[in-house]
Structures are given as structure tokens and as C-alpha cells.
A tleap script that builds the chain and sets N, CA, C and O, in Angstrom:
source leaprc.protein.ff14SB
mol = sequence {
  NMET MET ASN HIE GLU THR ARG LEU GLU SER
  ASP THR SER ARG CYS ARG ARG HIE MET LEU
  ALA LYS ASN GLY PRO PHE LEU VAL GLU SER
  CYS GLY CYS GLY MET VAL HIE LEU THR PHE
  GLY PHE MET THR VAL ARG ILE ALA PRO GLY
  ALA VAL ASP ALA LEU CYS ALA THR LEU LEU
  GLU ALA VAL GLN ASN LEU GLU ARG PRO ARG
  ALA HIE ALA CHIE
}
set mol.1.N position { 27.165 6.946 0.568 }
set mol.1.CA position { 26.340 7.820 -0.518 }
set mol.1.C position { 26.500 8.923 0.069 }
set mol.1.O position { 26.225 9.015 1.265 }
set mol.2.N position { 27.106 10.280 -0.840 }
set mol.2.CA position { 26.972 11.643 -0.309 }
set mol.2.C position { 25.296 12.305 -1.029 }
set mol.2.O position { 24.438 12.183 -1.903 }
set mol.3.N position { 25.767 13.066 0.211 }
set mol.3.CA position { 23.964 13.762 -0.105 }
set mol.3.C position { 24.180 15.627 -0.364 }
set mol.3.O position { 25.189 16.333 -0.348 }
set mol.4.N position { 23.362 15.800 -0.490 }
set mol.4.CA position { 23.404 17.454 -0.486 }
set mol.4.C position { 23.828 18.299 0.963 }
set mol.4.O position { 24.527 19.282 1.212 }
set mol.5.N position { 23.098 17.458 1.668 }
set mol.5.CA position { 23.227 17.873 3.193 }
set mol.5.C position { 24.789 18.332 3.523 }
set mol.5.O position { 25.224 19.418 3.906 }
set mol.6.N position { 25.450 17.105 3.232 }
set mol.6.CA position { 26.923 16.735 4.130 }
set mol.6.C position { 27.878 16.941 2.978 }
set mol.6.O position { 28.989 16.514 3.292 }
set mol.7.N position { 27.849 17.407 1.841 }
set mol.7.CA position { 28.188 17.920 0.396 }
set mol.7.C position { 28.781 19.273 1.057 }
set mol.7.O position { 28.034 20.171 1.445 }
set mol.8.N position { 30.186 19.338 1.151 }
set mol.8.CA position { 31.268 20.539 1.028 }
set mol.8.C position { 30.878 21.421 -0.429 }
set mol.8.O position { 30.709 21.039 -1.587 }
set mol.9.N position { 30.837 22.423 0.049 }
set mol.9.CA position { 30.762 23.649 -0.475 }
set mol.9.C position { 31.527 23.695 -1.684 }
set mol.9.O position { 30.939 23.950 -2.735 }
set mol.10.N position { 32.751 23.483 -1.675 }
set mol.10.CA position { 33.501 23.504 -2.956 }
set mol.10.C position { 33.984 22.041 -3.170 }
set mol.10.O position { 35.145 21.896 -3.553 }
set mol.11.N position { 33.203 20.930 -2.960 }
set mol.11.CA position { 32.967 19.804 -3.812 }
set mol.11.C position { 31.822 19.981 -4.301 }
set mol.11.O position { 30.762 19.791 -3.707 }
set mol.12.N position { 31.985 20.431 -5.635 }
set mol.12.CA position { 31.120 20.799 -6.996 }
set mol.12.C position { 31.223 19.661 -7.577 }
set mol.12.O position { 30.074 19.387 -7.923 }
set mol.13.N position { 31.997 18.730 -7.932 }
set mol.13.CA position { 32.028 17.958 -9.021 }
set mol.13.C position { 31.332 16.404 -8.763 }
set mol.13.O position { 31.322 15.474 -9.569 }
set mol.14.N position { 30.845 16.427 -7.596 }
set mol.14.CA position { 29.942 15.010 -7.208 }
set mol.14.C position { 28.802 15.152 -7.531 }
set mol.14.O position { 28.148 14.118 -7.668 }
set mol.15.N position { 28.156 16.419 -7.765 }
set mol.15.CA position { 26.666 16.855 -7.848 }
set mol.15.C position { 26.602 17.505 -9.005 }
set mol.15.O position { 26.245 18.676 -9.135 }
set mol.16.N position { 27.040 16.562 -10.102 }
set mol.16.CA position { 26.932 17.181 -11.499 }
set mol.16.C position { 25.836 16.642 -11.865 }
set mol.16.O position { 25.836 15.463 -11.513 }
set mol.17.N position { 24.750 16.978 -12.488 }
set mol.17.CA position { 23.507 16.805 -12.942 }
set mol.17.C position { 23.510 16.370 -14.424 }
set mol.17.O position { 24.123 17.050 -15.247 }
set mol.18.N position { 22.759 15.119 -14.830 }
set mol.18.CA position { 22.783 14.527 -16.091 }
set mol.18.C position { 21.085 14.298 -16.433 }
set mol.18.O position { 20.345 13.491 -15.871 }
set mol.19.N position { 20.732 15.238 -17.494 }
set mol.19.CA position { 19.281 15.129 -17.912 }
set mol.19.C position { 19.099 13.561 -18.233 }
set mol.19.O position { 19.941 12.883 -18.823 }
set mol.20.N position { 17.807 13.077 -17.726 }
set mol.20.CA position { 17.092 11.632 -17.748 }
set mol.20.C position { 16.279 11.757 -19.080 }
set mol.20.O position { 16.445 11.116 -20.118 }
set mol.21.N position { 15.284 12.814 -18.785 }
set mol.21.CA position { 14.051 12.783 -19.611 }
set mol.21.C position { 13.466 14.469 -19.252 }
set mol.21.O position { 13.535 14.958 -18.124 }
set mol.22.N position { 12.949 15.123 -20.352 }
set mol.22.CA position { 12.497 16.440 -20.153 }
set mol.22.C position { 11.244 16.308 -21.152 }
set mol.22.O position { 11.368 15.722 -22.228 }
set mol.23.N position { 9.924 16.937 -20.700 }
set mol.23.CA position { 9.027 16.930 -21.318 }
set mol.23.C position { 8.119 18.503 -20.634 }
set mol.23.O position { 7.574 18.645 -19.539 }
set mol.24.N position { 8.259 19.503 -21.801 }
set mol.24.CA position { 7.093 20.755 -21.229 }
set mol.24.C position { 8.349 21.163 -19.666 }
set mol.24.O position { 9.531 20.832 -19.579 }
set mol.25.N position { 7.643 21.829 -18.813 }
set mol.25.CA position { 7.959 21.795 -17.906 }
set mol.25.C position { 8.835 21.214 -16.583 }
set mol.25.O position { 9.508 21.811 -15.743 }
set mol.26.N position { 8.460 19.483 -16.816 }
set mol.26.CA position { 8.860 18.719 -16.572 }
set mol.26.C position { 10.147 18.129 -16.647 }
set mol.26.O position { 10.420 18.005 -17.841 }
set mol.27.N position { 11.552 17.484 -15.545 }
set mol.27.CA position { 12.561 17.677 -15.965 }
set mol.27.C position { 12.955 16.601 -15.148 }
set mol.27.O position { 12.480 16.595 -14.012 }
set mol.28.N position { 13.939 15.422 -15.563 }
set mol.28.CA position { 13.988 14.401 -14.355 }
set mol.28.C position { 15.820 14.552 -14.724 }
set mol.28.O position { 16.267 14.609 -15.870 }
set mol.29.N position { 16.681 14.595 -13.427 }
set mol.29.CA position { 17.889 14.402 -13.818 }
set mol.29.C position { 18.823 13.319 -12.838 }
set mol.29.O position { 18.503 13.012 -11.690 }
set mol.30.N position { 19.656 12.978 -13.328 }
set mol.30.CA position { 20.334 11.982 -11.844 }
set mol.30.C position { 21.319 13.191 -11.536 }
set mol.30.O position { 21.600 14.276 -12.044 }
set mol.31.N position { 21.663 12.494 -10.527 }
set mol.31.CA position { 22.879 13.785 -9.938 }
set mol.31.C position { 24.076 12.913 -9.487 }
set mol.31.O position { 23.947 11.826 -8.922 }
set mol.32.N position { 24.903 13.327 -9.703 }
set mol.32.CA position { 26.576 12.886 -9.034 }
set mol.32.C position { 26.478 12.413 -7.440 }
set mol.32.O position { 27.154 11.457 -7.060 }
set mol.33.N position { 25.471 13.238 -6.392 }
set mol.33.CA position { 25.402 12.421 -5.258 }
set mol.33.C position { 24.647 10.774 -4.910 }
set mol.33.O position { 24.839 9.897 -4.068 }
set mol.34.N position { 23.754 10.960 -6.030 }
set mol.34.CA position { 23.113 9.849 -6.437 }
set mol.34.C position { 21.775 10.043 -6.335 }
set mol.34.O position { 21.083 9.145 -6.816 }
set mol.35.N position { 21.225 10.955 -5.849 }
set mol.35.CA position { 19.972 11.459 -6.011 }
set mol.35.C position { 19.422 11.799 -7.526 }
set mol.35.O position { 19.966 12.164 -8.568 }
set mol.36.N position { 18.355 11.560 -7.212 }
set mol.36.CA position { 17.379 11.848 -8.419 }
set mol.36.C position { 16.131 13.372 -8.572 }
set mol.36.O position { 15.059 13.427 -7.969 }
set mol.37.N position { 16.621 14.354 -9.438 }
set mol.37.CA position { 16.046 15.511 -8.942 }
set mol.37.C position { 14.927 15.784 -10.175 }
set mol.37.O position { 15.287 15.934 -11.343 }
set mol.38.N position { 13.685 15.820 -9.796 }
set mol.38.CA position { 12.814 16.043 -10.428 }
set mol.38.C position { 11.892 17.674 -10.456 }
set mol.38.O position { 11.443 18.171 -9.423 }
set mol.39.N position { 11.768 18.232 -11.649 }
set mol.39.CA position { 11.669 19.687 -11.426 }
set mol.39.C position { 10.503 19.347 -12.327 }
set mol.39.O position { 10.265 18.584 -13.263 }
set mol.40.N position { 9.620 20.675 -11.291 }
set mol.40.CA position { 8.211 20.995 -11.820 }
set mol.40.C position { 8.084 22.299 -12.029 }
set mol.40.O position { 7.890 22.981 -11.023 }
set mol.41.N position { 8.162 23.037 -13.446 }
set mol.41.CA position { 8.673 24.226 -13.305 }
set mol.41.C position { 9.476 25.016 -12.562 }
set mol.41.O position { 10.506 25.284 -13.181 }
set mol.42.N position { 9.420 25.547 -11.374 }
set mol.42.CA position { 10.379 26.430 -10.236 }
set mol.42.C position { 10.541 25.784 -9.105 }
set mol.42.O position { 10.967 26.240 -8.043 }
set mol.43.N position { 10.174 24.650 -9.359 }
set mol.43.CA position { 10.179 23.539 -8.037 }
set mol.43.C position { 10.674 22.273 -8.358 }
set mol.43.O position { 10.258 21.503 -9.223 }
set mol.44.N position { 12.148 22.049 -7.120 }
set mol.44.CA position { 13.088 20.571 -7.779 }
set mol.44.C position { 12.777 20.082 -6.589 }
set mol.44.O position { 12.643 20.784 -5.587 }
set mol.45.N position { 12.619 18.630 -6.630 }
set mol.45.CA position { 12.394 17.991 -5.535 }
set mol.45.C position { 13.560 16.852 -5.770 }
set mol.45.O position { 13.939 16.663 -6.926 }
set mol.46.N position { 14.136 16.087 -4.689 }
set mol.46.CA position { 15.197 15.039 -4.484 }
set mol.46.C position { 14.980 13.868 -4.205 }
set mol.46.O position { 14.900 13.581 -3.010 }
set mol.47.N position { 14.848 13.015 -5.031 }
set mol.47.CA position { 14.211 11.642 -4.001 }
set mol.47.C position { 15.206 10.672 -4.653 }
set mol.47.O position { 15.708 10.804 -5.769 }
set mol.48.N position { 15.470 9.390 -3.527 }
set mol.48.CA position { 16.566 8.444 -3.812 }
set mol.48.C position { 15.783 7.304 -5.123 }
set mol.48.O position { 14.615 7.050 -5.414 }
set mol.49.N position { 17.004 6.885 -5.606 }
set mol.49.CA position { 16.910 6.032 -7.196 }
set mol.49.C position { 15.643 5.274 -6.513 }
set mol.49.O position { 14.673 5.035 -7.232 }
set mol.50.N position { 15.623 4.905 -5.203 }
set mol.50.CA position { 14.932 3.396 -5.315 }
set mol.50.C position { 13.468 3.512 -5.005 }
set mol.50.O position { 12.746 2.523 -4.883 }
set mol.51.N position { 12.928 5.125 -4.846 }
set mol.51.CA position { 11.947 5.577 -4.364 }
set mol.51.C position { 10.761 6.261 -6.035 }
set mol.51.O position { 9.623 6.732 -6.052 }
set mol.52.N position { 11.807 5.969 -7.216 }
set mol.52.CA position { 11.307 6.482 -8.572 }
set mol.52.C position { 10.296 5.438 -9.036 }
set mol.52.O position { 9.222 5.753 -9.548 }
set mol.53.N position { 10.623 4.396 -8.867 }
set mol.53.CA position { 9.039 3.205 -9.389 }
set mol.53.C position { 8.015 3.889 -8.381 }
set mol.53.O position { 7.000 4.383 -8.873 }
set mol.54.N position { 8.178 3.944 -7.211 }
set mol.54.CA position { 7.062 3.914 -6.437 }
set mol.54.C position { 6.088 5.140 -6.822 }
set mol.54.O position { 4.861 5.153 -6.926 }
set mol.55.N position { 7.071 6.202 -7.005 }
set mol.55.CA position { 6.401 7.309 -7.706 }
set mol.55.C position { 5.555 7.154 -8.691 }
set mol.55.O position { 4.346 7.385 -8.668 }
set mol.56.N position { 6.376 6.650 -9.804 }
set mol.56.CA position { 5.731 6.149 -11.466 }
set mol.56.C position { 4.450 5.368 -10.872 }
set mol.56.O position { 3.539 5.425 -11.698 }
set mol.57.N position { 4.079 4.650 -9.700 }
set mol.57.CA position { 2.990 3.783 -9.820 }
set mol.57.C position { 2.358 4.447 -9.297 }
set mol.57.O position { 1.213 4.020 -9.446 }
set mol.58.N position { 2.352 5.665 -8.476 }
set mol.58.CA position { 1.423 6.484 -7.842 }
set mol.58.C position { 0.759 7.095 -8.664 }
set mol.58.O position { -0.461 7.109 -8.828 }
set mol.59.N position { 2.086 7.951 -9.545 }
set mol.59.CA position { 0.954 8.646 -10.554 }
set mol.59.C position { 0.672 8.204 -11.362 }
set mol.59.O position { 0.207 9.099 -12.067 }
set mol.60.N position { 0.587 7.045 -12.000 }
set mol.60.CA position { -0.162 6.121 -12.594 }
set mol.60.C position { -2.058 5.946 -12.432 }
set mol.60.O position { -3.104 6.184 -13.036 }
set mol.61.N position { -1.492 5.330 -11.093 }
set mol.61.CA position { -2.397 4.958 -10.403 }
set mol.61.C position { -3.579 6.299 -10.345 }
set mol.61.O position { -4.790 6.181 -10.532 }
set mol.62.N position { -2.686 7.810 -9.972 }
set mol.62.CA position { -3.572 8.705 -9.813 }
set mol.62.C position { -4.420 8.894 -11.071 }
set mol.62.O position { -5.600 9.213 -10.928 }
set mol.63.N position { -3.775 8.677 -12.610 }
set mol.63.CA position { -4.103 9.273 -13.829 }
set mol.63.C position { -5.141 8.518 -13.608 }
set mol.63.O position { -6.226 9.040 -13.352 }
set mol.64.N position { -4.972 6.999 -13.674 }
set mol.64.CA position { -6.008 6.350 -14.119 }
set mol.64.C position { -7.598 6.676 -13.362 }
set mol.64.O position { -8.694 6.813 -13.905 }
set mol.65.N position { -7.161 6.739 -11.696 }
set mol.65.CA position { -8.686 7.288 -10.956 }
set mol.65.C position { -9.263 8.525 -11.640 }
set mol.65.O position { -10.487 8.641 -11.698 }
set mol.66.N position { -8.425 9.501 -12.186 }
set mol.66.CA position { -8.823 10.891 -12.837 }
set mol.66.C position { -9.403 10.601 -14.080 }
set mol.66.O position { -10.190 11.423 -14.549 }
set mol.67.N position { -9.056 9.206 -14.908 }
set mol.67.CA position { -9.773 8.845 -16.206 }
set mol.67.C position { -10.897 8.322 -15.593 }
set mol.67.O position { -11.882 8.676 -16.241 }
set mol.68.N position { -11.176 7.701 -14.724 }
set mol.68.CA position { -12.489 6.565 -14.466 }
set mol.68.C position { -13.948 7.789 -14.232 }
set mol.68.O position { -13.912 8.778 -13.500 }
set mol.69.N position { -14.642 7.526 -14.732 }
set mol.69.CA position { -16.213 8.644 -14.411 }
set mol.69.C position { -16.029 8.196 -12.704 }
set mol.69.O position { -15.681 7.127 -12.201 }
set mol.70.N position { -16.322 9.168 -12.247 }
set mol.70.CA position { -16.988 9.690 -10.796 }
set mol.70.C position { -18.204 9.652 -10.371 }
set mol.70.O position { -18.936 10.576 -10.725 }
set mol.71.N position { -18.690 8.714 -9.605 }
set mol.71.CA position { -19.840 8.887 -9.004 }
set mol.71.C position { -20.343 9.907 -8.465 }
set mol.71.O position { -19.771 10.375 -7.480 }
set mol.72.N position { -21.497 10.496 -8.948 }
set mol.72.CA position { -21.939 11.834 -8.318 }
set mol.72.C position { -22.995 11.666 -7.052 }
set mol.72.O position { -24.081 11.102 -6.922 }
set mol.73.N position { -22.258 12.324 -6.312 }
set mol.73.CA position { -23.160 12.062 -5.135 }
set mol.73.C position { -24.234 13.347 -4.992 }
set mol.73.O position { -24.007 14.546 -5.151 }
set mol.74.N position { -25.552 12.628 -4.615 }
set mol.74.CA position { -26.830 13.323 -5.056 }
set mol.74.C position { -26.880 14.274 -3.139 }
set mol.74.O position { -27.791 15.053 -2.859 }
savepdb mol mol.pdb
quit
């Protein structure tokens, strides 16, 4: 699998992005090099497709924990 670090600058045809989802400042794209691009405003992170499920599960767990009432320490 080709990645951005080993891609030749002249080979732009392999790294074409395709939008998978967008919600406000959040964007998810697949890339011709096989990676998934996650954009949060001005920052983009590239992750392997196999890591997307783990990221989703982690974010879901975080949201569930945010929604739970916290015990206040005295």
C-alpha cells in the first residue's frame, strides 16, 4: 500500500480524496493511498482504515462517559 511519506510528488493520481461524511467542521475522506483522512477544522489526521472502528468505539465511550453524572469529590 502506498502512503504519503513514500509517494512521489509527481504521483498525484493515487492520492485523490473522496468525501465519506461531513458535519460542520468535521470531514471524513478516503484517499487513493488507502488511508482515511479525518479533518477537524484546520487539522487533518490520517489513520489506517482498520483503525476507524477503534476510533469510533473510543469516541462513543467518551460521549457516554461525558453524559454520565460525575461523583463530586469533597
